[in-house]
N, C-alpha and C positions, 0 to 999 in steps of 0.2 A: 444743283446749288437750287434753291429759292433764294432770288435778290427783291426783296421789299423796299420800296420809297422809303416810305414813313416808317411805321410799327407795325407789328399783325394785330391788323382788324380796323385801323386809323382811318381806310375807307370807306366804300360801301359795305360790304360785308359786317363791317364792325354797326352802321347807323342801319341797320338793314329794321325794319317790320319784326322779321322771325319766323314770318310764316311758312308750312310745307304742306304745298296742297297738290293733289293730284286731279283736281277739274280744270283743266280742260279746253278748248274749241275745236282743239285739231290733233289727230292719231298719233303725229311721233312725238309733239311736248307733253300727249297721256303717258303716252311710253316713257320717255324720259322720266317725267317724276314719278312712275313706278317703281323704276331700277333706284332714286334716290328713297324712296318711304321706306327699307327694310332697314337701311345705313340708320336714319333719326329711331327709330322704336328699340334700336340696340345702343343709343345712350344712354336709354337712363333716365328718369322724369327728373333728375336735377340739370337736365338738358332740353328735354325734349316733352311734351306733355298733348300725350293722342284726345283734344279735347274736340278735335274738327270743323270741319268747315260749313257755316251752315251760311248760303246763297239768297233771298229774297225777292220773288220780286212783285212789282205793285201796279201793271199793267199787263195785258194781255201779248204784247210786246216781247214783253220781262218772263212772261212767263211762255212764251213758243221756242224762245232762245233756249229755256234751262231744258225746254224736255227736247230740243237739239242735241244741248251738249250732253245730256243726262243716257241719251239712248248711245253716240258715240264712246262716253265713257265705261257706260254696261259692258257694250262690246268687247271694252282693253281689257275686260278683268275687274273693276271700281267698285268695292261697293258702294256705292253711290247710290239714294233713294229715297221719294220724293219723303215731306216730313210733316210733321203737325210742329208750326214753329208755337206755337202755344202753352207747350214743351218747356219751353228753352224760361228760366225764372226771371222774373222784370221783365219780362223783354215788349214790344208795346207791336203788336200786329193786326191792329183791325185792319188795316191798308191792304193786307198782305193777300192777296190772290196764289201763292205760290212757292213752295221752299225746296229747295236739297238740300242734302246732308249728307257728307260721307265722315266715317268717324274714325277712317283712319289718318285724318290729315291733322296736323295740327299748332300748335306753336313752338316756338326753338327759341335759347337764348344762340344770336349769331356773335356775339362777340366771344365768350365764352367756349361758343365749339370750334371757332377759326382758332382758337390758343390752344386747343386740343389739341384739332389738328397739325398742325405747326407744331407742338409740343412729341406729338405721333412721327411727323418726319421726321425733326429731328431726336428719336432714339432708335431708328433703322439706318442715321447714316445720314438722312440728307445738311447739309451745307448750308443751314436757315441763315442770313444775313436781312441784318434792318437797319433804315438811314441810306439805303442806297443811293445814291443818287448819279453815278457811271460806274462802269465795270470794265474789262476787259480780260478776256477768259479764251480758252479752247472748246470749246462744244461740236459735235456735232449736231444737236439740235436747241433752236431757240423757240422754247414755248411762248407766245402773248398770252397771259393771261392775268392782262390790268387792266379791265373792263375800258371805264371810257379814256382813260389814258391811250389805250392801243392804238387805234390811229392814228397819232402821233407817234409813236413809234414805230410803227408799222410805213409811214410816209418815210420814215429815214431812212427805211430800206429798201425803198422805193414799191411798195405794196397800197394801192388803195384801197383801204374797208369802209367800208360807209354806214361809217360809227356817225353819233348825236351824242351831245351827253344831255340829257332832261337834270331840271332838276325839280324835282318830289321831299315833300314835309311831311315830319310826321310830328304827332303833339300825343305828347304822357299827360295824365292828371294825377290831380295829388287822390289820396285814395280814396276812396267810392264804396257809403256804406252797405254789405249786405249783398256786398260782387260775393257770386257763385262760383267755389274751384272749378266748376266741368264746363263755364262760359266760353261758350265756340267763337273760333274766330268768325264772327258774324258782318255779309256782305250784303250792301244795298243794292240787286244788281243793275238798274234804270241810271242810279247816280255812280254807282263804284267808291260812294262812302262804305268802310269798314271799320271796325274796332275790333282789337284782343286787348285781353286783361294780363297784366304784368305784374306781379303777384297783387298787391290789394287799389290797384289804378287802371289805365284804358290805358289804351296808345290807340291815340287816331287817326286812320290815313286818307287822303279820297283824289281822282284824279282831279288836276284842276284844272278849272273852265279855259283859261288859256296857257296852253303847254308854257313853259318856260325852258326854253333851250339855251344850253348854254351850260356854265360853271360856275355860275353863281350863287355860291349855295347861302343863299341869305328866308329866312324866315319871313313870309309875309302875314305882319297881323291881322290884315283885314279873315284872309282863309283863315286861321287861328279862331274868331270869334265867330265861323260860319259854322265851322267843328263842332260848338261847342253847341251850337244850336240844334245842330243834329244829333247829337248823342242825347242830348237834352228831350227828345221827340222818340227814338227810338229804343233809350232803354233811361226810363223818367228816373230807375232812385243816381241818376248823374247832370241831374238839373241843379246847376248851380255851382257844381264841382269847381275850385279854381285849378291852374295850369301848374303843372310841377315844373316845366320843361317845355321848349320846341328845337326841334333841330332841323336841318334839311341834309340831304345825299344828292348822288346825282345817278339814274340808269345810265346804261350806254346802251342805246336803242339801236338797232335797225330796221329799217322799210318795212316788216317784214313781223318784227317783234319777236325774230326765233333769231338763236347765236350761228356763229360762222363755228363751225369746227372741223380742223382740218387744215394742210399745207396748204400755207398760199404761196409760197416761196421757197426755194433751195434751202434746205436748212431752216426755216421758218413757219410755226405751226401755229394758229391759232386757236383758241377757248375764250372767246370774247361773245360782245356785243351781245348779252342774256336779257336786256330791256326791265329787270328789275326782277327775275327768274333765279339769277345767278347763284344764291345761296343755295335754295331748297335744290337745286339739281346737282351741284356740286361732287353730293359723294358719286354721282353716277359718270357727270364730264372726268373728273378725276382718272375711276377705269378705266375708261371708253379709250385716253387718250394714251395713258398712263401702258392699255390692251395694243394698241395699234401704234405706239412707237417702238416699244421695246417685242414686239412677237410679231409685227405685222400686218397686224389686223384685230379689231375686235367682235365680239360675237354681239353688238347691236349696231342698229341698221342706220349710219350717220349721214347716210346720202345724202340726206334731206338737209341738211344743215351747212353743204360745204357753198363756199364762196361763189363758185363760178355759177349759185341760182338767179343770182341778180342780171345776169347776163345770158341766161339761154331760158329766161320767163317764166322760173318753175317756184316764185314765191308762195306762200301761201299763208295767208296776214292770222294771227294770234289775235282774238278778238275779245280774251277774259284775259284781258292785263287791270292790271290793280295797283 
């Protein structure tokens, strides 16, 4: 059974940016991302567009960090390459010292894909229920895959999950003239400011200078104006474009920005704490969790993601957080 408190895609998944990338800083995270990429490519262009992820560095420190990540990613088979950003139509790159690009990465429609996965699950016999506030049933295993709500639910079972909700927001512009269909999802490495195409518009996002810990999903208008200035400088075709809409959602953050995957109590299994990467890693995680619960083991090493790492000093912070 799949029990959803609201409606399918009404939470973090439906509010996500929809980026899918393999360009992480830690080897376990890169491996997990690679496990998911093939799934997204198999969905078709209506749901996933392989336009790539482009990281820009504007400082010596940023360039060095890109080189370090490139080495990790390349060693694990990610087809990432040094890239001339002037090849991207309309992008202002006079201040860019280095760039890396992975053509396998891309952009997806998170709401539509979440609904499609629920539909597929139902077609295989899964009892999909929406609007479930509370439910009593007999089951061998409860899987907590409830994002930022997971810690509160786990606490009722006597389990302490080190999760904190972090508010993040996105801004969608009105249509931008001359927006190329192949515009990659572009990230300024130092600031984290990034944007993607959605139809003829742009969606903007950025890690906030002062993190908003909590669950109050409110848009900060000051940040909206700041981002409009940033997009005008980095992509001048968007200068002066009005805002079509803005919204906020919540990341379920762990101390090292990696998920918690595995048993946390008798009959209780966690798959949460994805720290903003849950949508893009969901295909791999879903298969891995199913293999472990149904077959007693998975062919993917998920030992780095066990809850016990926080007690044993085995944390490995991920630095490529957007």
